[in-house]
Structures are given as structure tokens and as C-alpha cells.
MITI-9288 format. One record per residue: residue in one letter; x, y, z of N, C-alpha, C, O in turn. Coordinates in steps of 0.001 Angstrom, whole numbers, padded with zeros to 6 digits, always signed. Layout:
// residues N
AXYZXYZXYZXYZ ...
***
This chain:
// residues 102
X+021410-015132-020010+020333-015389-018970+018979-015304-019753+018778-014446-020613 X+018107-016213-019406+016812-016253-020009+015932-015116-019628+015990-014720-018464 X+015138-014556-020456+014272-013402-020173+013177-013945-019320+012707-015052-019581 X+012710-013188-018249+011613-013566-017375+010275-013262-017952+010151-012237-018621 X+009251-014062-017755+007906-013842-018090+007301-012810-017235+007911-012422-016238 X+006078-012308-017567+005330-011351-016801+005167-011833-015376+005405-011098-014418 X+004746-013120-015254+004442-013706-013991+005693-013784-013151+005676-013511-011951 X+006859-014189-013847+008130-014322-013064+008611-012809-012664+009210-012617-011606 X+008338-011841-013493+008665-010499-013103+007850-009985-011880+008360-009211-011070 X+006592-010428-011771+005882-010028-010610+006363-010812-009283+006313-010324-008154 X+006815-012042-009582+007361-012798-008495+008675-012170-007972+008948-012131-006772 X+009467-011685-008946+010699-011106-008665+010506-009794-007801+011217-009559-006824 X+009545-009001-008209+009193-007761-007518+008783-008034-006123+009186-007346-005185 X+007902-009138-005973+007424-009517-004666+008587-009992-003758+008646-009583-002599 X+009459-010797-004227+010595-011266-003463+011541-010091-003172+012054-010028-002055 X+011787-009228-004030+012626-008046-003763+012007-007203-002679+012695-006871-001714 X+010760-006841-002783+010147-006003-001723+010178-006674-000326+010458-006013+000674 X+009894-007963-000272+009896-008661+001024+011326-008722+001550+011557-008518+002742 X+012314-009010+000645+013640-009164+001144+014190-007702+001632+014883-007593+002644 X+013857-006717+000909+014204-005293+001394+013642-004991+002708+014332-004486+003594 X+012312-005309+002872+011686-004956+004122+012333-005739+005373+012608-005190+006440 X+012523-007012+005104+013124-007987+006198+014545-007468+006455+014992-007435+007602 X+015254-007063+005395+016684-006695+005534+016720-005453+006358+017593-005380+007223 X+015862-004445+006196+015885-003266+006891+015575-003541+008527+016188-003001+009448 X+014614-004388+008646+014239-004711+010043+015445-005480+010699+015817-005178+011833 X+016022-006433+010004+017141-007226+010537+018404-006444+010877+019043-006631+011912 X+018739-005503+009883+019891-004658+010150+019712-003763+011411+020676-003440+012105 X+018456-003385+011671+018177-002580+012871+018230-003467+014112+018697-002986+015145 X+017788-004720+014090+017571-005545+015197+018656-006487+015530+018861-006794+016704 X+019388-006979+014529+020443-008082+014804+021867-007443+014588+022270-007062+013488 X+022570-007372+015738+023951-006814+015579+024848-007836+014785+024783-009053+014959 X+025645-007249+013947+026644-008011+013200+026076-008529+011833+026806-009203+011106 X+024823-008236+011476+024318-008626+010123+024782-007726+009159+024702-006512+009344 X+025308-008265+008042+025858-007487+006951+024851-007128+005891+024701-005970+005501 X+024145-008180+005423+023223-007983+004305+022258-009113+004236+022510-010138+004870 X+021128-009014+003489+020209-010025+003200+020328-010283+001633+020244-009332+000855 X+020501-011421+001239+020456-011804-000198+019596-013074-000441+019325-013848+000478 X+019209-013242-001631+018302-014415-001921+018678-015089-003211+019363-014543-004077 X+018174-016353-003292+018340-017148-004509+017003-017759-004810+016326-018279-003923 X+016635-017696-006032+015334-018250-006404+015269-018734-007831+015838-018059-008689 X+014691-019733-008138+014409-020173-009477+012945-019985-009647+012114-020652-009030 X+012644-019007-010549+011260-018505-010639+010256-019596-011119+009087-019586-010732 X+010754-020549-011985+009920-021549-012483+009550-022518-011370+008561-023235-011525 X+010272-022587-010266+010047-023373-009137+009402-022574-007963+009188-023134-006888 X+009109-021331-008162+008692-020511-007050+007324-021042-006419+006479-021519-007177 X+007101-020970-005102+007903-020452-004039+008889-021489-003518+009745-021147-002702 X+008805-022708-003944+009602-023838-003345+011065-023566-003383+011768-024044-002493 X+011609-022819-004364+013027-022710-004537+013547-021482-003853+014760-021269-003835 X+012686-020654-003284+013101-019418-002556+014039-019627-001376+013690-020377-000464 X+015171-019024-001350+016055-019125-000184+016578-017696+000119+017294-017082-000673 X+016190-017227+001267+016685-015883+001767+017774-016173+002739+017658-017064+003580 X+018850-015411+002626+020090-015608+003411+020387-014358+004166+020536-013306+003544 X+020483-014400+005463+021022-013253+006250+022484-013460+006438+022866-014428+007095 X+023342-012615+005905+024783-012836+006027+025335-012023+007190+024961-010870+007402 X+026230-012651+007932+026806-011993+009126+028301-011861+008971+028939-012625+008246 X+028859-010864+009674+030257-010524+009541+031189-011512+010163+032313-011627+009674 X+030827-012259+011225+031738-013152+011869+030981-014220+012530+029759-014147+012655 X+031699-015243+012972+031125-016402+013690+030358-016048+014958+029289-016593+015232 X+030943-015100+015740+030337-014643+016977+028999-014015+016807+028106-014273+017614 X+028804-013205+015806+027523-012558+015425+026495-013566+015006+025315-013524+015354 X+027047-014497+014215+026105-015611+013716+025651-016455+014887+024467-016787+014953 X+026492-016812+015787+026162-017589+016992+025151-016887+017933+024268-017478+018554 X+025385-015565+017964+024541-014780+018827+023118-014644+018256+022121-014564+018973 X+023097-014625+016922+021710-014467+016269+020961-015770+016071+019754-015781+015827 X+021661-016820+016174+021031-018207+015845+019787-018434+016607+018842-018942+016004 X+019653-018103+017934+018409-018335+018676+017227-017624+018087+016097-018034+018353 X+017409-016583+017303+016304-015811+016711+015878-016264+015266+014992-015676+014647 X+016549-017323+014778+016320-017841+013455+014809-018152+013230+014240-017712+012231 X+014203-018857+014093+012815-019205+013887+011883-018040+013826+010887-018061+013102 X+012234-016918+014663+011406-015794+014623+011404-015150+013153+010370-014772+012603 X+012636-015072+012600+012788-014511+011226+012173-015388+010167+011678-014858+009172 X+012174-016714+010319+011537-017630+009346+010004-017349+009419+009306-017361+008405 X+009543-017111+010589+008109-016881+010726+007745-015484+010125+006670-015298+009555 X+008649-014555+010272+008433-013269+009661+008354-013328+008167+007470-012730+007555 X+009286-014057+007572+009275-014275+006133+007945-014958+005627+007349-014548+004631 X+007524-016031+006386+006362-016819+006035+005182-015816+006120+004368-015760+005198 X+005077-015001+007245+003953-014078+007381+003905-013048+006217+002836-012762+005680 X+005073-012506+005847+005095-011453+004844+004596-012092+003471+003834-011468+002732 X+005049-013319+003180+004664-013906+002029+003174-014317+001992+002548-014251+000933 X+002615-014731+003112+001215-015021+003199+000331-013746+002958-000716-013762+002311 X+000831-012740+003501+000171-011460+003231+000016-011067+001715-000939-010423+001279 X+001056-011526+000976+001018-011352-000459+000369-012503-001246+000321-012491-002476 X-000110-013458-000521-000808-014617-001184+000091-015750-001551-000302-016569-002382 X+001279-015861-000990+002209-017020-001262+002407-017808+000127+002797-017294+001176 X+002077-019098-000063+002247-019924+001086+003494-020877+000933+003721-021501-000104 X+004214-020925+001965+005435-021824+002000+005078-023073+002707+004488-023027+003787 X+005414-024193+002138+005050-025506+002814+005924-025707+004101+005443-026224+005109 X+007120-025314+004037+007980-025467+005260+008826-024272+005370+009856-024173+004702 X+008407-023291+006248+009098-022024+006298+010610-022182+006762+011435-021312+006484 X+010933-023288+007458+012349-023449+007918+013327-023651+006757+014527-023463+006959 X+012878-024024+005549+013668-024211+004400+014037-022997+003628+014907-023070+002759 X+013425-021888+003896+013485-020708+003042+014271-019542+003662+014456-018553+002952 X+014710-019557+004809+015581-018515+005396+016675-019153+006266+016415-019997+007124 X+017837-018732+006017+019070-019237+006794+019932-018111+007196+019951-017077+006528 X+020637-018261+008242+021661-017423+008654+023038-017999+008211+023322-019188+008363 X+023885-017072+007648+025171-017614+007033+026290-016619+007093+026062-015423+007271 X+027474-017094+006949+028585-016145+006738+028998-016041+005371+029880-015232+005083 X+028437-016806+004439+028727-016743+002982+027975-015616+002398+026867-015286+002820 X+028610-015000+001383+027949-013975+000585+027279-014599-000699+027380-015793-000980 X+026610-013710-001424+025988-014256-002679+026998-014755-003715+026637-015501-004624 X+028250-014348-003579+029182-014794-004688+030025-015921-004176+030920-016367-004894 X+029792-016426-002947+030760-017465-002467+030259-018842-002951+030894-019860-002678 
***
């Protein structure tokens, strides 16, 4: 794996802190959520950021689906506070049954 530059390390710290914060809130508020994980290519940041909320089963996922837009807005707001603007917030947070290794 290629070594990250100083700028990319700052981006990684930013994404980790926001993902941890949102994960803690989501675990408390959304029944059936297992974890939050993300995928990002730092040389294409923020356009390549994808945050995934993983659910334990189809029922939990279906029950949480109406709240997806709320969580997308929370991600966008958290990033704006840190000076990062997403062009389309809907592309950067999804609800899924898949884990990071799937």
C-alpha cells in the first residue's frame, strides 16, 4: 500500500473522526445497525468518500431506510463544519447489509 501524504493523513483523520461520531449516534438511534465503515480514495477526496451503515438483517435495513436522507444531511453538515463540501450528499452515505470485506 502506498504511503499517505501529510494532506491525505489529515483527510484520513477527518474522515475517521466524523465516521466515529456518526457511528456512535446511529448505533444509539437506529435499531439493528451493526457498524459504520467507509471507503475513500484520498487522491479523489471528497468525491470518492462513501460511508456505509451496515445492518444485521433485511428488516432492520427496511425499517431504517426512511431515515437515510436525515443521515446523509448529518454527514454533509459534519463535513461542512470541517470545511469540506460535498457536491451531492446522497452519493456519500448508504445503508447496506454488506460488510467492509464483502
